[in-house]
C-alpha positions as CSV (number, residue, x, y, z in Angstrom):
1,X,93.7,171.0,155.7
2,X,90.6,169.4,157.3
3,X,90.2,165.7,156.5
4,X,87.3,163.3,156.7
5,X,86.8,159.5,156.8
6,X,83.9,157.4,155.8
7,X,82.5,155.0,158.5
8,X,80.1,152.2,158.0
9,X,78.4,150.6,161.0
10,X,77.0,147.6,159.2
11,X,77.9,145.6,156.1
12,X,76.1,147.2,153.2
13,X,75.0,150.1,155.3
14,X,75.2,153.7,154.6
15,X,78.6,155.5,154.8
16,X,78.7,158.3,157.3
17,X,81.5,161.0,157.3
18,X,83.4,161.9,160.4
19,X,86.4,164.1,161.3
20,X,89.3,161.7,162.2
21,X,90.3,164.3,164.9
22,X,94.0,163.7,164.3
23,X,93.9,160.0,164.8
24,X,96.1,158.1,162.4
25,X,93.3,156.0,160.8
26,X,93.2,153.9,157.7
27,X,90.7,151.6,155.9
28,X,89.8,148.6,158.0
29,X,90.3,150.3,161.3
30,X,87.5,150.2,163.9
31,X,86.6,153.4,165.8
32,X,84.3,154.6,168.5
33,X,82.0,157.5,167.6
34,X,78.9,159.2,169.1
35,X,75.8,159.1,167.0
36,X,72.2,160.2,167.4
37,X,71.5,156.6,168.7
38,X,74.4,156.8,171.2
39,X,77.8,155.3,171.3
40,X,78.6,153.3,168.1
41,X,81.4,151.2,166.7
42,X,82.1,151.5,163.0
43,X,84.7,150.4,160.4
44,X,86.6,152.9,158.4
45,X,85.8,152.3,154.7
46,X,86.8,155.5,153.1
47,X,89.7,158.0,153.4
48,X,91.1,159.8,155.1
49,X,91.0,162.4,152.4
50,X,90.6,166.3,152.2
51,X,87.3,167.7,153.2
52,X,85.2,168.9,150.3
53,X,82.9,171.8,151.1
54,X,80.7,170.9,148.2
55,X,79.9,167.5,149.7
56,X,80.6,167.7,153.4
57,X,78.8,169.9,155.9
58,X,80.8,172.6,157.6
59,X,80.4,170.9,161.0
60,X,80.8,167.1,161.1
61,X,81.1,164.9,164.2
62,X,84.5,163.8,165.4
63,X,85.9,160.3,166.0
64,X,86.2,159.7,169.8
65,X,89.1,157.2,169.5
66,X,90.2,153.9,168.0
67,X,88.2,150.8,169.3
68,X,89.9,148.5,171.8
69,X,90.2,144.7,171.2
70,X,87.5,144.2,173.8
71,X,85.2,146.6,172.1
72,X,85.7,144.9,168.8
73,X,85.0,141.6,170.5
74,X,81.7,143.1,171.8
75,X,80.8,144.1,168.3
76,X,81.1,140.6,167.0
77,X,79.2,139.2,170.0
78,X,76.4,141.6,169.1
79,X,76.4,140.1,165.6
80,X,75.9,136.6,167.2
81,X,73.1,138.0,169.3
82,X,71.5,139.4,166.2
83,X,71.6,135.9,164.6
84,X,70.0,134.3,167.6
85,X,67.3,137.0,167.7
86,X,66.6,136.6,164.0
87,X,66.1,132.8,164.4
88,X,63.7,133.4,167.3
89,X,61.8,136.0,165.4
90,X,61.4,133.8,162.4
91,X,60.1,131.0,164.7
92,X,57.5,133.4,166.2
93,X,56.5,134.8,162.8
94,X,55.7,131.2,161.7
95,X,53.9,130.5,165.0
96,X,51.6,133.6,164.6
97,X,51.2,132.9,160.9
98,X,52.1,136.4,159.9
99,X,52.4,137.5,156.2
100,X,55.7,139.2,156.6
101,X,59.3,138.5,155.4
102,X,62.1,139.2,157.9
103,X,65.0,140.8,156.1
104,X,67.5,141.8,158.7
105,X,68.2,142.5,162.4
106,X,70.2,145.4,163.8
107,X,71.3,145.4,167.4
108,X,72.7,148.7,168.7
109,X,76.3,148.5,169.9
110,X,75.4,149.6,173.4
111,X,72.5,147.1,173.7
112,X,69.9,149.8,174.1
113,X,67.7,148.7,171.1
114,X,67.2,146.1,168.5
115,X,65.4,146.7,165.2
116,X,63.8,144.0,163.0
117,X,63.5,145.0,159.4
118,X,60.8,143.2,157.3
119,X,58.8,143.5,154.1
120,X,55.1,142.8,153.6
121,X,52.5,143.5,150.9
122,X,50.4,145.5,153.3
123,X,49.9,146.3,157.0
124,X,50.7,143.6,159.5
125,X,49.3,143.2,163.0
126,X,52.5,142.2,164.8
127,X,51.5,143.1,168.4
128,X,51.7,139.6,169.7
129,X,55.1,139.1,168.0
130,X,56.4,142.3,169.6
131,X,55.4,141.0,173.0
132,X,57.2,137.7,172.4
133,X,60.4,139.6,171.3
134,X,60.4,142.0,174.3
135,X,59.9,139.1,176.8
136,X,62.8,137.1,175.2
137,X,65.3,139.8,174.4
138,X,64.9,142.2,177.4
139,X,65.6,145.4,175.5
140,X,63.8,147.9,173.4
141,X,62.4,146.3,170.2
142,X,61.3,148.0,167.0
143,X,59.7,146.3,164.0
144,X,60.3,148.4,160.9
145,X,58.7,147.8,157.5
146,X,61.0,148.6,154.5
147,X,60.8,148.7,150.8
148,X,62.0,146.1,148.3
149,X,65.1,148.2,147.3
150,X,66.3,148.4,150.9
151,X,65.8,144.6,151.1
152,X,68.1,144.1,148.2
153,X,70.7,146.5,149.8
154,X,70.6,144.5,153.0
155,X,70.6,141.0,151.6
156,X,73.1,141.7,148.7
157,X,73.8,139.4,145.7
158,X,75.0,139.6,142.1
159,X,73.5,141.8,139.4
160,X,73.0,140.9,135.8
161,X,76.5,142.2,135.1
162,X,78.0,139.6,137.3
163,X,79.2,142.1,139.9
164,X,78.0,142.6,143.5
165,X,74.9,144.7,143.7
166,X,75.7,148.5,143.6
167,X,73.4,149.2,146.5
168,X,75.0,146.5,148.7
169,X,78.6,147.4,147.9
170,X,79.1,151.2,147.3
171,X,75.9,153.1,146.6
172,X,75.3,155.4,149.5
173,X,71.8,156.7,148.6
174,X,69.0,155.6,146.3
175,X,68.3,158.0,143.4
176,X,65.2,158.3,141.3
177,X,65.4,156.0,138.2
178,X,62.9,156.3,135.3
179,X,62.2,154.5,132.1
180,X,63.2,157.7,130.3
181,X,66.8,156.9,131.3
182,X,66.7,153.5,129.6
183,X,65.1,155.1,126.4
184,X,67.8,157.8,126.3
185,X,70.5,155.1,126.3
186,X,68.7,153.1,123.5
187,X,68.3,150.1,125.8
188,X,65.8,147.3,125.4
189,X,62.7,148.1,127.4
190,X,62.2,144.5,128.3
191,X,61.6,144.6,132.1
192,X,63.7,141.5,132.7
193,X,66.7,143.3,131.1
194,X,66.5,146.7,132.8
195,X,65.3,145.5,136.3
196,X,67.6,144.8,139.2
197,X,67.4,142.0,141.8
198,X,64.8,144.0,143.6
199,X,62.5,144.0,140.6
200,X,62.8,147.8,140.2
201,X,64.7,149.6,137.5
202,X,68.4,149.2,137.8
203,X,70.2,152.0,139.7
204,X,73.0,151.9,137.1
205,X,70.6,153.4,134.5
206,X,71.1,156.7,136.3
207,X,74.9,156.7,136.2
208,X,75.4,157.6,132.6
209,X,72.1,159.2,131.8
210,X,73.4,162.8,131.7
211,X,76.4,161.7,129.5
212,X,74.2,160.0,127.0
213,X,71.8,163.0,127.0
214,X,74.6,165.4,126.1
215,X,76.2,163.1,123.5
216,X,72.9,162.6,121.7
217,X,72.2,166.3,121.4
218,X,73.7,166.7,117.9
219,X,72.8,163.3,116.6
220,X,69.9,162.9,114.2
221,X,67.0,161.1,115.9
222,X,65.8,157.7,115.0
223,X,63.1,157.9,112.4
224,X,64.3,161.2,111.0
225,X,64.8,161.5,107.2
226,X,68.2,163.0,106.3
227,X,70.3,163.6,103.2
228,X,73.8,161.9,103.0
229,X,76.2,161.7,100.0
230,X,74.7,158.4,99.0
231,X,71.2,159.9,98.8
232,X,68.1,160.3,101.0
233,X,67.2,157.9,103.8
234,X,65.8,157.4,107.3
235,X,67.8,157.0,110.5
236,X,67.0,153.5,111.9
237,X,69.8,153.0,114.5
238,X,72.2,155.0,116.7
239,X,75.5,154.0,118.3
240,X,76.0,156.8,120.8
241,X,79.4,155.6,122.1
242,X,80.9,155.0,118.6
243,X,79.2,158.1,117.2
244,X,77.6,156.3,114.3
245,X,74.1,156.1,112.8
246,X,72.6,153.6,110.4
247,X,70.6,155.1,107.5
248,X,68.1,153.0,105.5
249,X,68.1,154.3,102.0
250,X,65.0,154.6,99.8
251,X,66.2,151.6,97.8
252,X,66.4,149.5,100.9
253,X,70.2,149.6,101.5
254,X,71.5,150.2,105.0
255,X,74.5,152.5,105.3
256,X,76.4,153.2,108.5
257,X,77.8,156.7,108.8
258,X,80.4,158.0,111.2
259,X,79.6,161.4,112.7
260,X,82.1,164.1,113.7
261,X,83.8,163.6,117.1
262,X,82.1,165.2,120.1
263,X,83.1,168.9,120.5
264,X,85.3,169.7,123.5
265,X,82.5,171.8,125.0
266,X,80.0,168.9,124.8
267,X,82.6,166.5,126.2
268,X,83.2,168.8,129.2
269,X,79.4,169.1,129.9
270,X,79.1,165.3,129.8
271,X,81.8,164.8,132.4
272,X,80.4,167.4,134.8
C-alpha cells in the first residue's frame, strides 16, 4: 500500500505531503526533497500513514533521501543567517522611515533567495530598502506583503483558550469564517470574545459549525411559542450540546425541558 508523510520546511509553516519512497522515516527526521523552489530540507511532522485518494493527489513527489548531519547543520546556519538579515532589515526600515511591520524572514535552503514578509496598512515604496538588502545579502531578495492572519500564523502565541494558536500549530490552510457560524453556536457576538489574536474571527468557529447546524435542526428556535405539558410559553434559551431548551411560561416561570436524544441518522450526518 502506498504511504505518505507530512513535511514542514519551517516552524508553523504549511505541511506538504511526500512519498517516503521506501525510506524508514518517522516524525522528527530530516529529509532532502526537491520542490518548485529547488532542493529543500524539511522535518517529518506526520506519518508515515496509508495514502488516501480522497485527500492526496494521485502523483506526489518523492523524498530523495534522509538529510546528513552536515546538511542539518547548514539548515541551522541558515536560520542564524535569517536572524542577522532580519536585524539588518529592521535597521534599514527605521532608517528609511517606512510604515511597515517586518514579520518574518525565509532564507531558501540552497541560498538562492531570501524573502522578507511584512504587513502594512497600504502600499509601501520599499525600493531603497530593497537596494540596501541586495547589497548586503548578495542574493535574490523579495519583499512580500502578507495579511494579518498569516502574521499570526508566523509569529504564533496563545489563544483565548490557553492553547497555542491553531494556525501556528496544526492548521494547514485558512478557511472562510463568518459571523453566521458564531450565531449558529449561540455564542456571544462580542468581538473581543469571538476574535483571535489576529483580530479576525477565530478559526475554531468553523470546526463545529456543521455539527451544530445538524443538531439544531429539530430544536424549536429561540423566540418560538410552543406548547409543553406545563402550558404555553416561549423558547428563550437553547443548550445544543445537552439537548435542552428553556421555556418562559405566560405566568413568568422559566422551565427547562430535555429533548429527545439525537437520532442515529442526524448523529451520523453531524460526524461526516
